[in-house]
All heavy atoms as an XYZ file, in Angstrom:
782
protein
N      11.064     -1.432      4.605
C      12.236     -2.073      5.124
C      13.203     -2.374      3.844
O      12.850     -3.079      3.037
C      11.898     -3.412      5.780
C      11.151     -3.219      7.071
S      11.026     -4.766      7.908
C      10.897     -4.131      9.546
N      14.334     -1.808      3.947
C      15.260     -1.932      2.844
C      15.669     -3.276      2.541
O      15.868     -3.690      1.380
N      15.821     -4.109      3.572
C      16.332     -5.451      3.361
C      15.310     -6.322      2.524
O      15.680     -7.219      1.790
C      16.507     -6.235      4.653
C      17.759     -5.958      5.446
C      17.750     -6.687      6.780
C      18.989     -6.336      4.660
N      14.062     -5.971      2.601
C      13.062     -6.738      1.936
C      12.657     -6.230      0.613
O      11.777     -6.751     -0.068
C      11.737     -6.933      2.865
O      11.160     -5.606      3.026
C      12.093     -7.544      4.112
N      13.298     -5.122      0.186
C      12.893     -4.444     -1.047
C      12.925     -5.469     -2.261
O      12.032     -5.482     -3.080
C      13.898     -3.332     -1.375
C      13.490     -2.486     -2.575
C      14.308     -1.333     -2.837
N      14.101     -0.446     -1.660
C      15.105      0.071     -0.973
N      16.336     -0.124     -1.332
N      14.846      0.907      0.088
N      13.901     -6.300     -2.324
C      14.045     -7.302     -3.386
C      13.509     -8.668     -3.016
O      13.616     -9.652     -3.767
C      15.493     -7.441     -3.835
C      16.006     -6.119     -4.458
O      15.224     -5.427     -5.044
O      17.220     -5.880     -4.313
N      12.916     -8.739     -1.826
C      12.381    -10.034     -1.321
C      10.862     -9.830     -1.173
O      10.390     -9.435     -0.158
C      12.984    -10.413     -0.020
C      12.686    -11.793      0.431
N      13.291    -12.943     -0.030
C      11.637    -12.250      1.254
C      12.740    -14.040      0.525
N      11.720    -13.635      1.286
N      10.100    -10.208     -2.186
C       8.695     -9.934     -2.254
C       7.824    -10.983     -1.543
O       6.655    -10.824     -1.391
N       8.435    -12.090     -1.079
C       7.648    -13.214     -0.517
C       7.597    -13.108      1.017
O       8.607    -13.232      1.674
C       8.325    -14.490     -0.917
C       7.535    -15.690     -0.489
O       6.400    -15.541      0.029
O       8.111    -16.786     -0.636
N       6.351    -12.834      1.563
C       6.244    -12.772      3.021
C       6.071    -14.098      3.714
O       5.768    -14.098      4.915
C       5.005    -11.922      3.186
C       4.125    -12.284      2.031
C       5.126    -12.475      0.859
N       6.303    -15.143      3.017
C       6.134    -16.441      3.633
C       7.455    -16.895      4.350
O       8.498    -16.463      3.947
C       5.702    -17.519      2.657
O       6.703    -17.688      1.679
N       7.265    -17.671      5.383
C       8.436    -18.268      6.097
C       7.968    -19.508      6.841
O       6.748    -19.694      7.035
C       8.985    -17.219      7.096
C       8.021    -16.620      8.130
C       7.784    -17.225      9.317
C       7.248    -15.546      7.730
C       6.854    -16.761     10.261
C       6.354    -14.978      8.704
C       6.173    -15.597      9.908
O       5.256    -15.103     10.768
N       8.906    -20.322      7.165
C       8.662    -21.645      7.769
C       8.835    -21.505      9.302
O       9.881    -21.232      9.734
C       9.601    -22.658      7.194
C       9.440    -24.049      7.746
O       8.431    -24.291      8.454
O      10.315    -24.907      7.528
N       7.694    -21.739     10.053
C       7.750    -21.637     11.437
C       8.797    -22.625     12.073
O       9.497    -22.212     13.001
C       6.412    -21.978     12.036
C       5.309    -20.914     11.783
C       3.960    -21.463     12.349
C       5.643    -19.617     12.400
N       8.985    -23.725     11.454
C       9.910    -24.684     12.009
C      11.343    -24.261     11.848
O      12.265    -24.736     12.580
C       9.719    -26.014     11.257
N      11.576    -23.316     10.943
C      12.935    -22.768     10.716
C      13.272    -21.639     11.604
O      14.380    -21.133     11.607
C      13.162    -22.452      9.181
O      12.767    -23.560      8.416
C      14.557    -22.100      8.864
N      12.244    -21.075     12.327
C      12.531    -19.923     13.274
C      13.362    -20.602     14.485
O      12.739    -21.084     15.355
C      11.235    -19.293     13.701
C      10.408    -18.720     12.564
C       9.127    -18.138     13.183
C      11.176    -17.661     11.822
N      14.646    -20.421     14.430
C      15.416    -21.214     15.410
C      15.909    -20.355     16.553
O      16.608    -20.816     17.425
C      16.620    -21.912     14.767
C      17.570    -20.935     14.093
O      17.348    -19.781     13.975
O      18.753    -21.390     13.864
N      15.531    -19.105     16.615
C      15.981    -18.258     17.792
C      14.728    -17.686     18.429
O      13.634    -17.583     17.866
C      16.868    -17.086     17.331
O      16.103    -16.184     16.582
C      18.068    -17.560     16.531
N      14.861    -17.342     19.748
C      13.827    -16.739     20.471
C      13.388    -15.437     19.833
O      12.176    -15.100     19.799
C      14.249    -16.514     21.934
N      14.300    -14.680     19.314
C      13.944    -13.401     18.664
C      13.088    -13.575     17.457
O      12.120    -12.812     17.236
C      15.211    -12.631     18.330
N      13.403    -14.566     16.650
C      12.549    -14.851     15.490
C      11.174    -15.296     15.889
O      10.157    -14.796     15.289
C      13.183    -15.955     14.644
C      14.450    -15.536     13.913
C      15.149    -16.732     13.323
O      15.626    -17.652     14.087
O      15.239    -16.795     12.087
N      11.075    -16.151     16.875
C       9.758    -16.605     17.346
C       8.925    -15.473     17.981
O       7.748    -15.366     17.811
C       9.882    -17.753     18.294
C      10.417    -19.011     17.572
C      10.402    -20.296     18.495
N      11.320    -20.165     19.584
C      12.632    -20.450     19.532
N      13.184    -20.851     18.450
N      13.376    -20.235     20.616
N       9.668    -14.590     18.728
C       8.984    -13.439     19.337
C       8.392    -12.530     18.283
O       7.241    -12.005     18.413
C       9.946    -12.681     20.272
N       9.148    -12.238     17.189
C       8.652    -11.349     16.191
C       7.461    -12.040     15.448
O       6.404    -11.440     15.166
C       9.732    -11.037     15.120
C       9.267    -10.083     13.985
C       8.576     -8.810     14.518
C      10.384     -9.765     13.073
N       7.555    -13.371     15.160
C       6.392    -14.095     14.556
C       5.173    -13.978     15.430
O       4.073    -13.703     14.999
C       6.791    -15.596     14.366
C       5.578    -16.417     14.190
N       4.813    -16.412     13.030
C       4.912    -17.270     15.056
C       3.800    -17.219     13.186
N       3.816    -17.770     14.426
N       5.318    -14.212     16.795
C       4.196    -14.125     17.714
C       3.571    -12.765     17.699
O       2.324    -12.598     17.641
C       4.641    -14.518     19.146
C       4.980    -15.982     19.267
O       4.660    -16.809     18.395
O       5.618    -16.326     20.305
N       4.420    -11.726     17.712
C       3.918    -10.341     17.669
C       3.201    -10.030     16.386
O       2.089     -9.488     16.451
C       5.091     -9.380     17.884
N       3.769    -10.371     15.248
C       3.099    -10.199     13.978
C       1.772    -10.916     13.897
O       0.771    -10.321     13.447
C       4.035    -10.652     12.823
C       5.134     -9.619     12.606
C       3.244    -10.755     11.526
C       4.736     -8.252     12.155
N       1.789    -12.120     14.326
C       0.541    -13.002     14.305
C      -0.576    -12.338     15.109
O      -1.809    -12.502     14.763
C       0.789    -14.379     14.772
O       1.745    -14.980     14.001
N      -0.276    -11.696     16.179
C      -1.241    -11.027     17.032
C      -1.598     -9.634     16.565
O      -2.802     -9.288     16.483
C      -0.677    -10.920     18.465
O      -0.401    -12.245     18.968
C      -1.694    -10.328     19.368
N      -0.645     -8.869     16.255
C      -0.800     -7.438     15.941
C      -1.317     -7.121     14.540
O      -2.149     -6.308     14.375
C       0.485     -6.659     16.267
C       0.744     -6.724     17.808
C       0.469     -5.244     15.719
C       2.095     -6.241     18.215
N      -0.814     -7.787     13.556
C      -1.147     -7.471     12.161
C      -2.616     -7.567     11.912
O      -3.216     -6.616     11.275
C      -0.311     -8.357     11.195
N      -3.293     -8.616     12.283
C      -4.751     -8.658     12.004
C      -5.526     -7.564     12.736
O      -6.488     -6.992     12.188
C      -5.195    -10.087     12.574
C      -3.952    -10.818     12.619
C      -2.823     -9.819     12.894
N      -5.099     -7.278     13.967
C      -5.764     -6.271     14.755
C      -5.579     -4.860     14.095
O      -6.492     -4.053     13.979
C      -5.294     -6.219     16.167
C      -5.763     -7.505     16.949
C      -5.147     -7.627     18.318
N      -5.117     -6.412     19.101
C      -4.217     -6.229     20.079
N      -3.310     -7.095     20.361
N      -4.317     -5.138     20.770
N      -4.307     -4.596     13.618
C      -4.031     -3.333     12.954
C      -4.817     -3.166     11.648
O      -5.285     -2.122     11.302
C      -2.543     -3.220     12.691
N      -4.898     -4.283     10.909
C      -5.672     -4.222      9.637
C      -7.122     -3.938      9.888
O      -7.774     -3.183      9.147
C      -5.525     -5.603      8.913
O      -4.270     -5.746      8.352
N      -7.694     -4.569     10.936
C      -9.029     -4.303     11.268
C      -9.305     -2.848     11.647
O     -10.305     -2.232     11.276
C      -9.554     -5.254     12.382
N      -8.411     -2.301     12.432
C      -8.481     -0.894     12.794
C      -8.439      0.019     11.585
O      -9.173      0.984     11.434
C      -7.392     -0.467     13.786
C      -7.578     -1.050     15.204
C      -6.314     -0.911     16.011
C      -8.735     -0.247     15.885
N      -7.525     -0.310     10.623
C      -7.335      0.468      9.447
C      -8.620      0.445      8.597
O      -9.021      1.386      7.960
C      -6.122      0.024      8.613
N      -9.305     -0.763      8.519
C     -10.516     -0.864      7.775
C     -11.615      0.055      8.322
O     -12.483      0.478      7.539
C     -10.974     -2.313      7.797
C     -10.106     -3.216      6.895
C     -10.514     -4.693      6.934
O     -11.741     -4.916      7.369
O      -9.759     -5.522      6.511
N     -11.534      0.355      9.593
C     -12.492      1.283     10.213
C     -11.999      2.680     10.171
O     -12.560      3.590     10.837
C     -12.887      0.840     11.682
O     -11.712      1.008     12.491
C     -13.410     -0.561     11.674
N     -10.913      2.905      9.490
C     -10.284      4.238      9.325
C      -9.703      4.820     10.640
O      -9.419      5.960     10.737
C     -11.259      5.284      8.780
C     -11.939      4.903      7.418
C     -12.854      5.969      6.943
C     -10.994      4.532      6.349
N      -9.447      3.891     11.544
C      -8.739      4.255     12.781
C      -7.178      4.094     12.666
O      -6.580      3.309     13.301
C      -9.273      3.343     13.931
N      -6.707      4.978     11.714
C      -5.324      4.809     11.330
C      -4.297      5.148     12.501
O      -3.315      4.489     12.591
C      -4.995      5.726     10.137
C      -5.770      5.301      8.925
C      -6.769      6.134      8.423
C      -5.475      4.093      8.264
C      -7.439      5.769      7.270
C      -6.126      3.704      7.094
C      -7.170      4.580      6.599
O      -7.840      4.155      5.530
N      -4.707      6.108     13.310
C      -3.845      6.436     14.436
C      -3.700      5.303     15.399
O      -2.594      4.969     15.897
C      -4.359      7.741     15.157
C      -5.758      7.581     15.655
O      -6.535      6.817     15.114
O      -6.158      8.453     16.503
N      -4.808      4.578     15.663
C      -4.781      3.406     16.551
C      -4.013      2.281     15.874
O      -3.272      1.552     16.544
C      -6.180      2.995     16.920
C      -6.943      3.984     17.740
C      -8.364      3.531     18.003
O      -8.570      2.370     18.485
O      -9.300      4.327     17.680
N      -4.242      2.077     14.599
C      -3.511      1.014     13.877
C      -2.035      1.215     13.866
O      -1.193      0.271     14.165
C      -4.052      0.936     12.411
N      -1.600      2.466     13.635
C      -0.172      2.826     13.663
C       0.430      2.665     15.007
O       1.554      2.257     15.212
C       0.058      4.199     13.043
C      -0.155      4.250     11.543
C      -0.075      5.749     11.096
C       0.820      3.437     10.753
N      -0.326      3.075     16.036
C       0.130      2.935     17.434
C       0.355      1.467     17.756
O       1.318      1.121     18.389
C      -0.825      3.604     18.391
N      -0.536      0.587     17.300
C      -0.401     -0.754     17.563
C       0.790     -1.366     16.806
O       1.579     -2.132     17.351
C      -1.720     -1.505     17.147
C      -1.855     -2.926     17.435
C      -1.752     -3.227     18.897
C      -3.178     -3.459     16.890
N       0.958     -0.988     15.561
C       2.089     -1.430     14.750
C       3.398     -0.951     15.375
O       4.462     -1.613     15.263
C       1.933     -0.997     13.348
C       0.896     -1.718     12.480
C       0.646     -0.976     11.158
C       1.292     -3.141     12.316
N       3.398      0.210     15.966
C       4.648      0.714     16.604
C       5.125     -0.148     17.742
O       6.335     -0.164     17.978
C       4.388      2.153     17.118
N       4.306     -0.966     18.318
C       4.739     -1.908     19.346
C       5.648     -2.951     18.789
O       6.241     -3.776     19.540
C       3.544     -2.534     20.117
O       2.749     -3.354     19.223
C       2.708     -1.413     20.709
N       5.674     -3.116     17.393
C       6.549     -4.117     16.830
C       7.976     -3.675     16.875
O       8.885     -4.502     16.580
C       6.139     -4.371     15.408
C       4.798     -5.025     15.171
C       4.434     -5.015     13.695
C       4.850     -6.445     15.709
N       8.289     -2.426     17.243
C       9.642     -1.944     17.263
C      10.547     -2.856     18.174
O      11.641     -3.222     17.730
C       9.657     -0.496     17.760
C      11.144      0.051     17.790
C      11.166      1.425     18.375
C      12.562      2.060     18.353
N      13.650      1.267     18.597
N      10.091     -3.169     19.342
C      10.904     -3.939     20.277
C      11.244     -5.357     19.697
O      12.383     -5.712     19.738
C      10.220     -4.041     21.605
N      10.269     -6.154     19.222
C      10.657     -7.452     18.626
C      11.483     -7.301     17.364
O      12.339     -8.217     17.149
C       9.334     -8.116     18.356
C       8.262     -7.092     18.553
C       8.795     -5.978     19.301
N      11.318     -6.259     16.550
C      12.151     -6.069     15.434
C      13.549     -5.765     15.817
O      14.566     -6.323     15.327
C      11.577     -5.020     14.444
C      12.634     -4.602     13.387
C      10.306     -5.466     13.815
N      13.714     -4.818     16.815
C      15.036     -4.487     17.319
C      15.713     -5.740     17.885
O      16.941     -5.933     17.690
C      14.945     -3.450     18.403
C      14.596     -2.025     17.836
O      14.742     -1.848     16.583
O      14.303     -1.118     18.588
N      14.944     -6.538     18.620
C      15.470     -7.721     19.230
C      15.987     -8.630     18.164
O      17.074     -9.305     18.312
C      14.418     -8.386     20.111
C      14.886     -9.654     20.813
C      13.739    -10.333     21.549
O      12.551    -10.009     21.426
N      14.102    -11.339     22.355
N      15.236     -8.791     17.031
C      15.672     -9.674     15.979
C      17.028     -9.211     15.469
O      17.954    -10.021     15.221
C      14.584     -9.670     14.893
C      14.957    -10.608     13.684
C      14.676    -12.028     13.959
C      14.308    -10.133     12.432
N      17.119     -7.917     15.119
C      18.393     -7.399     14.557
C      19.554     -7.524     15.513
O      20.670     -7.631     15.052
C      18.230     -5.965     14.055
C      17.476     -5.903     12.701
C      16.236     -5.308     12.588
C      18.004     -6.460     11.552
C      15.569     -5.216     11.416
C      17.368     -6.434     10.332
C      16.111     -5.781     10.297
N      19.265     -7.474     16.792
C      20.333     -7.659     17.780
C      20.745     -9.114     17.918
O      21.905     -9.403     18.252
C      19.885     -7.170     19.167
C      19.787     -5.647     19.227
O      20.312     -4.967     18.418
O      19.126     -5.108     20.208
N      19.860    -10.023     17.701
C      20.097    -11.471     17.968
C      20.567    -12.278     16.790
O      21.251    -13.279     16.955
C      18.855    -12.080     18.570
N      20.171    -11.907     15.535
C      20.508    -12.705     14.368
C      21.112    -11.880     13.262
O      20.873    -10.678     13.210
C      19.234    -13.475     13.806
C      18.616    -14.311     14.897
C      18.237    -12.547     13.256
N      21.831    -12.586     12.436
C      22.352    -11.957     11.206
C      21.359    -12.377     10.066
O      21.292    -13.555      9.727
C      23.716    -12.477     10.859
C      24.261    -12.080      9.564
S      24.490    -10.302      9.418
C      25.898    -10.073     10.518
N      20.530    -11.420      9.668
C      19.489    -11.715      8.693
C      20.136    -12.217      7.422
O      19.754    -13.214      6.844
C      18.640    -10.471      8.446
C      17.664    -10.750      7.281
C      17.878    -10.088      9.700
N      21.150    -11.492      6.915
C      21.798    -11.839      5.668
C      22.924    -12.884      5.860
O      24.061    -12.723      5.383
C      22.275    -10.577      4.930
C      21.207     -9.601      4.673
S      19.841    -10.282      3.640
C      20.589    -10.313      2.073
N      22.619    -13.924      6.594
C      23.629    -14.973      6.893
C      23.934    -15.813      5.617
O      23.254    -15.701      4.625
C      23.160    -15.862      8.012
S      21.701    -16.827      7.569
N      24.999    -16.586      5.692
C      25.412    -17.386      4.585
C      24.413    -18.535      4.214
O      24.293    -18.924      3.074
C      26.785    -17.958      4.767
C      27.909    -16.858      4.768
C      29.249    -17.398      4.882
O      29.483    -18.610      4.492
O      30.168    -16.666      5.289
N      23.737    -19.036      5.237
C      22.796    -20.103      5.064
C      21.578    -19.621      4.316
O      20.761    -18.828      4.842
C      22.392    -20.681      6.422
C      21.501    -21.896      6.291
O      20.490    -21.866      5.572
O      21.759    -22.868      7.002
N      21.414    -20.058      3.072
C      20.271    -19.519      2.224
C      18.973    -19.798      2.804
O      18.063    -19.008      2.652
C      20.492    -20.117      0.796
N      18.754    -20.943      3.409
C      17.450    -21.251      3.988
C      17.122    -20.278      5.154
O      15.991    -19.755      5.185
C      17.396    -22.702      4.461
O      17.690    -23.586      3.362
C      16.035    -23.086      5.079
N      18.069    -20.105      6.019
C      17.840    -19.172      7.157
C      17.628    -17.754      6.627
O      16.716    -17.013      7.065
C      18.993    -19.170      8.169
C      19.099    -20.508      9.043
C      20.347    -20.326      9.861
C      17.891    -20.592      9.890
N      18.456    -17.332      5.681
C      18.329    -15.996      5.157
C      16.987    -15.779      4.496
O      16.324    -14.770      4.765
C      19.473    -15.773      4.090
C      19.479    -14.376      3.533
C      20.588    -14.109      2.559
N      20.641    -15.062      1.462
C      21.638    -16.004      1.290
N      22.602    -16.062      2.160
N      21.612    -16.793      0.292
N      16.541    -16.715      3.627
C      15.222    -16.574      3.023
C      14.101    -16.594      3.989
O      13.160    -15.778      3.908
C      15.043    -17.729      2.083
C      13.961    -17.602      1.103
C      13.950    -18.685     -0.023
N      14.401    -20.013      0.325
C      15.676    -20.491      0.019
N      16.498    -19.732     -0.635
N      16.061    -21.653      0.426
N      14.231    -17.391      5.053
C      13.181    -17.445      6.068
C      13.099    -16.093      6.872
O      12.061    -15.563      7.169
C      13.428    -18.572      7.025
C      12.180    -19.164      7.617
O      11.213    -19.487      6.894
N      12.153    -19.232      8.981
N      14.270    -15.608      7.239
C      14.330    -14.345      7.961
C      13.859    -13.173      7.151
O      13.140    -12.323      7.654
C      15.755    -14.095      8.531
C      16.149    -15.083      9.566
C      17.585    -15.041      9.951
N      17.856    -16.032     11.044
C      19.060    -16.367     11.443
N      20.140    -15.833     10.863
N      19.162    -17.250     12.402
N      14.202    -13.160      5.879
C      13.684    -12.136      4.981
C      12.129    -12.217      4.835
O      11.448    -11.202      4.761
C      14.384    -12.193      3.596
C      15.838    -11.716      3.564
C      16.480    -12.076      2.277
C      15.888    -10.208      3.876
N      11.648    -13.439      4.790
C      10.194    -13.621      4.739
C       9.553    -13.096      5.949
O       8.450    -12.429      5.849
N      10.071    -13.309      7.134
C       9.519    -12.801      8.394
C       9.613    -11.260      8.404
O       8.630    -10.643      8.755
C      10.357    -13.359      9.537
C       9.965    -12.912     10.932
C       8.572    -13.285     11.249
C      10.928    -13.469     11.981
N      10.643    -10.719      7.926
C      10.762     -9.229      7.823
C       9.768     -8.703      6.805
O       9.159     -7.651      6.996
C      12.168     -8.799      7.521
C      13.144     -8.963      8.744
C      14.559     -8.664      8.238
C      12.767     -8.050      9.900
N       9.577     -9.391      5.695
C       8.658     -8.932      4.672
C       7.278     -8.959      5.203
O       6.477     -8.092      4.940
C       8.796     -9.767      3.388
C       7.857     -9.354      2.292
C       8.146     -7.906      1.942
N       7.247     -7.412      0.987
C       7.580     -6.754     -0.134
N       8.836     -6.587     -0.370
N       6.667     -6.266     -0.925
N       6.942     -9.977      5.940
C       5.613    -10.070      6.602
C       5.384     -8.897      7.590
O       4.308     -8.374      7.645
C       5.435    -11.405      7.340
N       6.447     -8.484      8.243
C       6.361     -7.321      9.112
C       6.126     -6.096      8.307
O       5.263     -5.296      8.664
C       7.700     -7.215      9.936
O       7.887     -8.468     10.701
C       7.633     -6.106     10.929
N       6.926     -5.920      7.300
C       6.750     -4.717      6.441
C       5.396     -4.648      5.818
O       4.709     -3.577      5.710
C       7.804     -4.694      5.385
N       4.881     -5.779      5.369
C       3.542     -5.934      4.772
C       2.414     -5.500      5.735
O       1.402     -4.934      5.361
C       3.280     -7.275      4.160
C       4.059     -7.471      2.906
O       4.674     -6.574      2.420
O       3.992     -8.644      2.385
N       2.675     -5.780      7.015
C       1.665     -5.412      8.031
C       1.501     -3.873      8.031
O       0.405     -3.287      8.146
C       2.068     -5.957      9.406
N       2.641     -3.166      7.900
C       2.623     -1.712      7.857
C       1.972     -1.285      6.536
O       1.229     -0.295      6.562
C       4.010     -1.140      7.999
C       4.532     -1.138      9.343
C       5.177     -2.179      9.984
C       4.324      0.013     10.236
C       5.672     -2.172     11.292
C       4.817      0.034     11.489
C       5.435     -1.044     12.014
N       2.348     -1.841      5.429
C       1.818     -1.468      4.135
C       0.277     -1.631      4.055
O      -0.360     -0.922      3.260
C       2.504     -2.310      3.012
C       3.881     -1.887      2.777
C       4.426     -2.613      1.573
N       5.885     -2.341      1.429
C       6.846     -3.155      1.868
N       6.499     -4.341      2.380
N       8.067     -2.861      1.763
N      -0.236     -2.520      4.803
C      -1.717     -2.666      4.804
C      -2.410     -1.474      5.439
O      -3.568     -1.186      5.180
C      -2.155     -3.943      5.487
C      -1.982     -5.209      4.658
C      -2.638     -6.433      5.234
N      -1.970     -6.977      6.357
C      -0.830     -7.753      6.266
N      -0.312     -8.055      5.091
N      -0.276     -8.234      7.369
N      -1.698     -0.739      6.258
C      -2.226      0.464      6.916
C      -1.823      1.700      6.150
O      -2.635      2.560      5.868
C      -1.732      0.497      8.434
C      -2.179      1.821      9.067
C      -2.297     -0.645      9.154
N      -0.553      1.798      5.788
C      -0.039      2.994      5.078
C       1.153      2.600      4.236
O       1.984      1.807      4.712
C       0.289      4.120      6.038
N       1.257      3.133      3.090
C       2.385      2.822      2.146
C       3.493      3.861      2.412
O       3.420      4.928      1.835
C       1.980      2.749      0.730
C       3.111      2.230     -0.185
O       4.270      2.092      0.303
O       2.883      2.020     -1.362
N       4.400      3.545      3.313
C       5.463      4.522      3.640
C       6.497      4.687      2.552
O       7.365      5.540      2.667
C       6.136      4.055      4.976
C       5.172      4.058      6.086
C       4.606      2.930      6.610
C       4.856      5.289      6.743
C       3.762      2.965      7.686
C       4.002      5.354      7.792
C       3.428      4.178      8.282
N       6.485      3.871      1.534
C       7.449      3.995      0.440
C       7.261      5.285     -0.325
O       8.184      5.713     -1.049
C       7.347      2.744     -0.522
O       6.094      2.743     -1.169
C       7.685      1.499      0.216
N       6.138      5.899     -0.161
C       5.826      7.135     -0.900
C       6.362      8.380     -0.127
O       6.347      9.485     -0.670
C       4.344      7.350     -1.159
C       3.797      6.323     -2.144
N       4.115      6.335     -3.474
C       3.036      5.237     -1.941
C       3.541      5.282     -4.030
N       2.883      4.612     -3.135
N       6.778      8.184      1.052
C       7.386      9.310      1.881
C       8.807      9.514      1.380
O       9.548      8.555      1.081
C       7.380      8.969      3.379
C       6.012      8.739      3.999
C       6.183      8.402      5.456
C       5.169      9.983      3.834
N       9.153     10.791      1.340
C      10.534     11.105      0.901
C      11.132     12.186      1.838
O      10.400     12.990      2.366
C      10.475     11.700     -0.498
O      11.730     12.214     -0.860
N      12.393     12.077      2.032
C      13.072     13.048      2.902
C      13.406     14.318      2.093
O      13.812     15.283      2.668
C      14.319     12.413      3.461
O      15.205     12.082      2.417
N      13.201     14.258      0.812
C      13.423     15.429     -0.040
C      12.252     16.379     -0.027
O      11.085     15.948     -0.094
C      13.731     15.012     -1.520
C      14.924     14.136     -1.596
C      15.181     13.669     -3.093
O      14.663     14.318     -3.961
O      15.846     12.696     -3.219
N      12.564     17.647      0.023
C      11.464     18.646     -0.004
C      10.930     18.761     -1.418
O      11.672     18.699     -2.366
C      12.002     20.038      0.466
N       9.596     18.921     -1.511
C       8.863     19.286     -2.625
C       9.085     18.845     -3.949
O       8.708     18.901     -4.941
């Protein structure tokens, strides 16, 4: 996730999640990330990635509902932490940063 490239902290304050979209993504991550990690540990990468793919809807909903890079530093930091936690869930299964659109 490009937004979180310079934001290495996956922590966020639950009390500061002030929209339904933020809370929905938190709920999804809290449920899905541990299950995906467990699947990856058993080398069931296809199942882990399929499970992580279900995060698309709550992530899309978040971007539709809130301005992540808002002027309020507390909200911005919290939203970036939530997104970083989401990206980290994927990184525990596969590091997509090594993929390139450039040939060879």
